[in-house]
C-alpha positions as CSV (number, residue, x, y, z in Angstrom):
1,M,148.9,126.4,133.2
2,E,146.5,123.7,134.0
3,A,149.0,122.6,136.9
4,G,148.8,126.1,138.3
5,A,151.7,127.8,136.6
6,R,151.8,131.6,137.4
7,V,152.2,133.2,134.1
8,T,152.5,136.5,135.3
9,E,155.6,135.9,137.3
10,V,158.7,137.7,136.2
11,D,162.3,136.6,135.9
12,N,165.3,138.2,137.3
13,D,165.1,140.9,134.4
14,G,161.5,141.5,135.1
15,R,160.2,139.7,132.0
16,M,157.0,137.8,132.0
17,A,156.7,134.4,130.0
18,V,154.8,136.4,127.2
19,I,157.9,138.4,126.5
20,L,160.3,135.7,126.8
21,A,158.1,133.6,124.3
22,A,157.9,136.6,122.0
23,Q,161.5,137.5,121.8
24,E,162.1,133.7,120.9
25,G,159.6,133.6,118.2
26,H,157.2,131.3,119.8
27,L,153.8,132.2,118.4
28,S,151.8,129.3,119.8
29,V,153.1,129.9,123.2
30,V,152.3,133.8,123.0
31,R,148.9,133.1,121.6
32,T,148.2,130.6,124.3
33,L,149.5,132.9,127.0
34,I,147.4,135.9,125.7
35,E,144.1,134.0,124.8
36,T,144.0,131.1,127.3
37,A,145.8,132.5,130.3
38,G,144.9,136.0,130.0
39,T,148.3,137.5,130.1
40,P,148.0,141.4,129.9
41,L,149.4,142.2,126.4
42,E,150.9,145.5,127.6
43,S,153.1,143.9,130.4
44,R,156.5,145.4,130.3
45,G,159.8,144.0,131.5
46,H,162.3,146.2,133.6
47,D,163.7,147.5,130.2
48,G,160.3,148.8,129.3
49,R,159.8,146.3,126.4
50,T,156.5,145.0,125.7
51,A,156.0,141.4,124.0
52,L,155.6,143.3,120.6
53,R,158.8,145.2,121.1
54,A,160.6,142.2,122.2
55,A,159.6,140.4,119.2
56,A,160.5,143.1,116.7
57,A,163.8,143.8,118.6
58,A,164.7,139.9,118.2
59,D,163.7,139.9,114.5
60,S,161.1,137.3,115.3
61,C,158.7,135.9,112.7
62,F,156.6,138.0,110.9
63,E,153.4,136.0,111.7
64,L,154.3,136.6,115.6
65,I,154.6,140.4,115.3
66,R,151.3,140.6,113.1
67,Y,149.5,138.6,115.7
68,L,150.6,140.9,118.4
69,V,149.6,144.0,116.4
70,Q,146.3,142.6,115.6
71,V,145.6,141.6,119.4
72,R,146.8,145.1,120.3
73,F,144.4,146.7,117.8
74,R,141.4,144.6,118.9
75,L,142.0,145.6,122.6
76,S,142.1,149.2,121.6
77,K,138.7,149.0,120.2
78,V,137.3,147.7,123.4
């Protein structure tokens, strides 16, 4: 990101980096993309999945799913 990576770019399936990281269970990457890079939490791929749905569908770690739910809840309060 410091080198100018465009974290909101999508792959051929319309998925942003935050969705790919979530489906692979990479909590630290997801956290960095959301908190540091400002990646929109509700971004959706062409299949309509958000990072939360991708993490749950991939049976990712519980901590990642909990983090995404907490962030979503915090944002809904704003």
